[in-house]
N, C-alpha and C positions, 0 to 999 in steps of 0.2 A: 510419406513415411521418411523418418530420419533414421540414420544408423547410429546406434549408441556406441560410445567409446568402450573399449574393453576394461577401462578403469572403473571401479565401483562408483566413484563420484561422478564420472561422466555418464554412467548408466542412470544414476539417480536423477541427474539434471535432465537427461533426455526424457525420463518418465515424467518429471514435473512439468516440463515444457509441453509434452504431448497431452498430459491430463488437462492442463490449462487450456490449450487450443480446443480440445474436444468439449470441455465443459462450457466454453464460451459459444462454440458453434452449434452444439447439439443440446445443451442443457443436461443437468444431472441425471434425470430419469432415463435419457436415451443413450447414455454412455455406458459401455460395458468394459470390463477389465480386458477382454480380448481386444477391443478397439484401441485401448491405451497401449497395450503391449505391441500391437502391430504398428501403431503410429510412432512409438518410441524406438522401434527396431530391436526389441528385446523379446525373448521368449516369455510365455505366460508364467512359467515357473520362476523366472528371474523377477518378474513383477511381484509375484506373491512372496518372494524373499523379503522385499521391502515393505509391502502393504498387504495386509491380510484381506481387506475388503474395500469396496468403493468408498465407504464413509471415511475410512482411514486415509485413503488417497486424497479425497476432497479436503479433508482437514489439513493434510500436509501441503497441498497446493495453496490453500489460503494462508496457512502459517508462513509459507515461503514468501508470500507477498509482504506480510507484516514484518518478517525478519529483514527483508531488503530495506524497508523504510527505517527500521531500527538501526541498522548499520550506518545508513546515511545520516540519521540524526545524531548518532554517537560521534560521527566525524566532526560535527559542529563544535563539540566540547573542546577539542584541541586546535581549533582554527585560529584562536587568538583574537577573533572578531568580537566586538562589543556593540551595544547600542543599535543604531539603525542598520549598520553593516551586518550585524548578527541576525537581526530580524529579516533583512532582505535575503540572506543566505538560507535561513530556515524556510522562508516562503518558497525560494527556488527549489529546495530539496523536496518539499511536499508537492509542489506543482509538478516537478519532473516525475515523481513517483506516480501521481495520478495520471499524468499524460502517458507515461510509458506503459501503464497498466489499465488504461481506461476501459478496454474491452472487458476486463474481469472485475475491476473495481466498481463499475457501474451496476453490476449484479449483486453487490454486497450491500446489505443494509444492517443496521443494528438489530439485535435480537436474533431469532432463529433463522438460520440460512436453510433454504429447502434442501433436503437430503442430508443435512448435517445434524447428527444426533446431539444429545445433551452434552456429552463429553467434548465433542468437537466444538460446539457453540461456546462452552465454558472456556476452553483453551483459547479460542479466538478472541473472546471478550477480554481475557487476561492480557493477551498480546496487544490488542488495540488500546487497552488502558495503559500499558507500559509505554507505548509510543506517545499517547496523550500526555503522560507525565514528563516525557522527554521534552515535549513542546512547552509545557508549563515551566520547566527549568530554563528554557531559552527565554521565555517571557519574564521570568524572575530576574534574569541578567539584564534584560531591557529596562525593567523597573529600576534596578540598581544604577543604571547609567542615566536615569532621568527621562528616558524616551517614553515610557508608559506609566500610567497610573497603576497602582497596585491593587486595583479592585477586581475581585473574583477572577483570578488568573485561570482557574479551571474552566470557567465558562468562556473566557477569552480564547483559550486554546481550542475549545470546540468550535468557536466562531471562525478561528483562523483555518482550521481544517475545512469547514463548510465553504468558506470563501475560495480556498484553493480548489476544492472539488468542483464548485460551480464554474470557476474560471477555466478549469480543464475541460469541462463539458460545453463551454460557450460555443466553441467551433461546431460541435455536433448540433446544437440547437439553432444556430444562426447561419452556419455555413461560412462565417467570417473567421479568419485566423489572424489574431492580433500579433502573433509572434511571441516568443518566450519573454523577451525583455518588457514588452508592453503589458503582457499578462501579469508578470511579477509586479510591475509598477502599479497597476490597477488594484491588485490585491492589497499591496502595501498602503495605498491611499485610502481604500475603504476601511481597512483595519485600523489605521491610525485615526481616522475620523471618529471611530467608536471607542478605541482604547488608548489613544495617544493623549499626551498632556496638552 
């Protein structure tokens, strides 16, 4: 059990972290709001001030993951990087996100998420699509610099996400850890073989 900060943002963060840990370890069906409140170190009444039910809590936990990636991708826009350096940094951002959240991300698939109702699924799909568009913008910059062909950048962005997710899961599947730099380089090589000039 963690003890939540007295500050509302600290409490909300503690609730998000507790919900995430419990959802990963127990699964949606076996987590109760009581469990989350106890794990977060807050009263059940406090929990219900933020989230009226378990579906809303799950939606918020998944949205939080997507928002973390959005913030990192938005940071690329002001980085001043172009071409290969920009693509390498985008790959590093997505890889770090998948690696940092591999416990939770591995349970997410496109489409309906177990225990996540229609509104939750729609909201998450919108967030995933927004992050996808951010990667398309990065790839558009790479086309402008001559690094990539300009063919079907939306599909290319999907492939980039898939390569990063697969690279993040490589250690789990094989027991071998390539290390962050080698993983990033492998993703870059595979991606450029398909989308590069």
